[in-house]
C-alpha positions in Angstrom: -84.6 -3.0 89.4 -83.5 -4.8 92.5 -81.4 -2.9 95.3 -80.2 -4.7 98.0 -78.2 -3.1 101.1 -75.6 -5.3 102.6 -72.5 -3.4 103.0 -71.2 0.1 104.0 -67.9 1.7 102.8 -64.2 1.1 102.4 -61.4 3.7 103.1 -59.6 5.0 99.7 -56.9 7.8 99.5 -57.8 8.8 103.0 -61.6 9.3 102.1 -64.3 7.2 103.6 -66.5 6.0 100.8 -70.1 4.5 101.7 -71.1 1.9 99.3 -74.3 -0.3 99.7 -74.6 -3.3 97.4 -76.9 -2.6 94.6 -77.7 -4.5 91.5 -79.9 -2.6 88.8 -81.3 -4.8 86.4 -83.0 -4.1 82.9 -83.7 -6.3 80.0 -80.2 -6.3 78.7 -78.2 -4.2 80.9 -77.2 -4.4 84.4 -75.4 -2.3 86.9 -73.5 -3.5 90.1 -72.7 -0.9 92.7 -70.7 -2.3 95.8 -68.7 -5.4 97.1 -68.2 -8.3 94.8 -65.5 -10.5 93.2 -63.6 -8.7 90.2 -64.1 -10.0 86.5 -60.7 -11.2 86.0 -59.9 -14.7 87.5 -60.6 -18.5 87.4 -64.4 -19.6 86.9 -65.2 -20.9 90.4 -65.5 -24.8 89.5 -63.1 -25.6 92.1 -65.3 -24.1 95.0 -66.5 -27.1 96.8 -64.4 -29.5 94.9 -61.3 -28.6 96.5 -61.0 -29.5 100.2 -58.1 -26.9 100.4 -60.3 -23.9 99.4 -59.3 -21.1 101.8 -56.0 -22.5 102.9 -53.3 -19.6 102.2 -51.0 -22.5 101.1 -53.0 -23.4 98.7 -52.7 -22.0 95.0 -56.2 -22.1 94.3 -57.2 -18.7 95.9 -60.8 -17.1 95.7 -60.3 -13.5 94.9 -61.9 -11.3 98.0 -64.9 -9.3 97.1 -63.8 -5.8 96.0 -65.6 -2.6 96.1 -66.7 -1.6 92.5 -68.9 -0.1 90.0 -69.4 -2.6 87.0 -71.8 -2.4 83.9 -72.9 -5.4 82.0 -74.2 -5.3 78.5 -75.9 -8.3 76.7 -75.3 -7.8 72.9 -77.1 -11.3 72.2 -78.9 -14.1 74.1 -74.9 -15.7 74.4 -72.7 -12.7 74.4 -72.2 -9.9 76.9 -69.5 -7.4 77.9 -68.8 -5.7 81.0 -66.3 -2.9 82.1 -66.0 -1.4 85.4 -64.1 0.5 88.3 -62.2 -1.1 91.1 -61.9 0.6 94.4 -57.9 0.5 94.7 -57.3 0.1 98.1 -59.7 -3.0 98.7 -58.2 -4.5 95.9 -55.1 -4.1 97.7 -56.4 -5.3 100.8 -54.9 -9.0 100.2 -51.5 -7.5 99.7 -49.0 -7.7 102.3 -48.3 -4.3 103.7 -51.6 -2.8 102.6 -53.5 -0.8 105.1 -50.2 0.5 106.3 -50.0 3.5 104.1 -47.2 2.2 102.2 -49.4 0.6 99.2 -51.8 3.3 97.5 -53.2 4.2 94.4 -54.5 7.9 93.4 -57.1 6.4 91.1 -59.1 3.2 90.8 -58.5 0.4 88.7 -60.3 -0.3 85.3 -61.7 -4.2 84.8 -63.3 -5.6 81.9 -64.6 -8.7 80.2 -66.2 -10.3 76.8 -68.2 -13.3 77.7 -69.9 -16.0 75.5 -72.2 -18.5 77.6 -74.4 -20.9 75.9 -76.5 -24.1 76.6 -76.0 -25.4 73.3 -73.9 -28.3 74.8 -76.1 -28.9 77.6 -74.9 -28.3 81.3 -74.0 -29.7 84.3 -75.3 -28.2 87.5 -75.3 -24.4 86.9 -72.7 -24.6 84.5 -72.8 -24.5 80.7 -70.5 -23.7 77.7 -68.5 -20.6 78.4 -65.5 -18.7 77.2 -64.4 -15.5 78.5 -61.7 -12.9 78.1 -61.3 -10.5 81.2 -58.7 -8.1 82.7 -57.9 -5.3 84.8 -55.3 -2.2 85.0 -54.0 0.1 87.4 -51.2 1.7 89.3 -49.7 1.1 92.8 -47.9 3.7 94.3 -44.9 2.8 96.8 -44.2 5.0 99.8 -41.1 5.4 102.0 -41.8 6.6 105.6 -41.4 10.1 104.2 -42.3 10.3 100.5 -43.7 8.7 97.2 -40.7 6.9 95.6 -42.3 5.3 92.5 -45.4 3.9 90.8 -45.7 0.5 89.4 -48.4 -1.0 86.9 -50.7 -3.5 88.0 -52.3 -5.9 85.4 -53.8 -9.2 84.7 -55.3 -10.6 81.3 -56.8 -14.2 81.0 -58.7 -16.2 78.8 -61.0 -18.9 80.6 -63.6 -21.5 79.7 -65.8 -24.2 80.8 -67.0 -27.1 78.2 -69.4 -29.8 79.5 -68.0 -32.5 77.1 -70.9 -35.0 78.6 -73.7 -32.9 80.0 -76.2 -34.5 82.6 -79.5 -35.6 81.7 -82.8 -34.9 82.7 -81.1 -33.2 86.0 -79.0 -36.4 86.8 -75.1 -35.9 86.6 -74.3 -39.8 86.2 -71.5 -40.0 83.3 -71.2 -36.3 83.2 -67.6 -35.0 82.4 -66.5 -31.4 82.2 -63.2 -29.5 81.4 -62.5 -26.0 82.8 -59.5 -23.9 82.4 -57.7 -20.3 82.7 -54.8 -19.3 80.8 -53.4 -16.0 82.6 -50.4 -13.4 82.8 -50.3 -10.6 85.3 -48.0 -8.2 87.0 -48.3 -7.1 90.7 -51.3 -9.2 91.3 -51.4 -11.4 94.2 -54.0 -14.2 93.1 -51.9 -15.9 90.4 -51.3 -19.2 91.5 -49.2 -21.6 94.0 -47.0 -19.2 96.2 -48.9 -16.1 94.9 -47.6 -13.8 97.7 -43.9 -14.9 96.5 -44.7 -14.4 92.8 -46.9 -11.1 91.8 -48.2 -9.5 95.1 -45.5 -7.6 96.8 -42.1 -9.0 95.2 -40.7 -6.1 93.3 -37.0 -4.4 93.8 -35.5 -0.8 93.8 -32.8 0.4 91.7 -32.2 3.9 92.8 -36.0 5.3 92.8 -37.1 3.0 89.9 -39.3 0.1 90.7 -40.1 -3.1 88.8 -42.3 -5.9 89.3 -42.2 -9.3 87.8 -44.5 -10.6 85.2 -46.4 -13.9 86.1 -48.0 -16.5 83.5 -49.4 -20.0 84.1 -52.6 -22.0 83.6 -55.2 -23.5 85.7 -57.4 -26.8 84.6 -59.9 -28.3 86.3 -61.6 -32.0 85.0 -64.3 -33.6 86.7 -66.5 -37.0 86.1 -69.5 -38.0 87.6 -69.8 -41.9 88.4 -73.1 -41.3 90.1 -75.3 -38.3 90.6 -73.8 -38.0 94.2 -70.3 -39.3 93.6 -67.6 -37.6 91.2 -64.1 -37.3 91.3 -61.9 -33.8 90.4 -58.5 -33.4 88.9 -56.7 -30.2 89.1 -53.6 -28.7 87.7 -52.0 -25.2 88.1 -48.7 -24.2 86.7 -47.4 -20.8 87.4 -43.9 -19.2 86.0 -42.3 -16.0 87.0 -40.2 -13.8 84.7 -37.5 -12.7 86.8 -35.3 -9.9 85.7 -31.5 -10.5 85.7 -31.2 -8.0 88.4 -34.0 -9.6 90.2 -32.6 -13.0 90.3 -29.1 -11.5 91.4 -31.1 -10.0 94.5 -33.2 -12.9 95.1 -33.2 -15.1 98.2 -34.4 -18.3 99.0 -38.0 -17.4 99.6 -38.7 -16.4 96.1 -40.0 -18.8 93.7 -39.2 -19.1 90.1 -41.7 -21.9 89.1 -44.6 -23.8 90.7 -46.8 -26.8 89.7 -49.7 -28.2 91.7 -51.6 -31.5 91.5 -54.9 -32.0 93.1 -57.2 -35.1 93.0 -60.3 -35.1 95.2 -63.4 -37.6 95.4 -66.4 -36.3 96.9 -69.8 -37.9 97.8 -73.0 -36.4 99.0 -74.5 -38.7 101.5 -77.6 -36.8 101.5 -78.7 -33.2 100.5 -77.3 -31.8 104.0 -73.8 -33.8 104.2 -71.1 -34.4 101.9 -67.8 -36.4 102.4 -64.6 -36.0 100.4 -60.8 -37.4 100.4 -58.1 -35.4 98.8 -54.5 -35.5 97.8 -52.8 -32.5 97.0 -49.1 -32.1 95.6 -47.2 -29.0 95.3 -43.6 -28.5 94.0 -41.8 -25.1 93.5 -38.5 -24.1 92.4 -36.5 -21.6 94.3 -33.7 -19.2 93.2 -30.5 -19.0 95.2 -28.0 -16.5 95.3 -25.4 -15.6 93.8 -25.3 -18.1 90.7 -29.1 -18.1 89.9 -29.0 -22.1 90.9 -32.2 -23.3 91.5 -33.3 -25.7 94.3 -36.7 -27.9 94.4 -39.1 -28.3 97.1 -42.4 -30.4 97.3 -45.2 -30.7 99.7 -47.7 -33.6 99.9 -51.2 -33.0 101.6 -53.8 -35.4 102.3 -57.3 -34.1 103.5 -60.4 -35.6 104.8 -63.5 -33.4 105.1 -67.4 -33.7 106.1 -69.6 -30.7 105.2 -73.0 -30.2 106.9 -75.2 -27.8 104.8 -77.8 -26.1 107.2 
């Protein structure tokens, strides 16, 4: 087995839990203990191909590392299953208001995944044919200044895939073509697409002491084609739709999003192993709910980016 100590601790329910990063590997089983990305979410093909990566206004948002204990079992060479616990407070660290005592959970979240991965269709770089179903479930408690008012369910389910339609040949990507994507539905999750915070993260309403959070559904697609081994183009599309209740619609204001679409085109070129250059066009369109008659208005933004990366 391999044990690597990289991080200590996080706070959960008022207790300080010290967790170093450890990965225990056996022939068909592995156990991860520590901070790492959770199982639900996108296949990270967009990392390095999206020049807006990490921009809080960009829908393609990378999940933060979350303290967890996750067990993975290989059933065959191609099929594996995983199940684990997520530290609720570190999961909530990316939600507005977390860390202030108003959003907590009295139990860890549960996550799971079934994944099929094979090189039967070849590969492109480190990526090969992959299909996975994953999700998580947990509960948030909502506090007032003096007491706990209510709890609400937090969950996500997604189906994701990566297909090397034309694989690389003998390590050369020229002519290679791939398609990756994710279909998702979620409630009370801050990582569900363009304007994620306005969709699922902290948007809920009170009716007496009852609390409701909207359900969000959508899709993400990423296709890429390599003109040469060092130059390639990426096309990305994200659609997200929120299922507002009638009461929530009546209470909504101009800052709450009903639907959003995002289109991204990036062209990248590796000048040499240490230098990458790229240009990108990013268009985001959103529908907003306005009071009092549930009318919608559209808004859009166009962003042009140029980037140069130097790899040390």
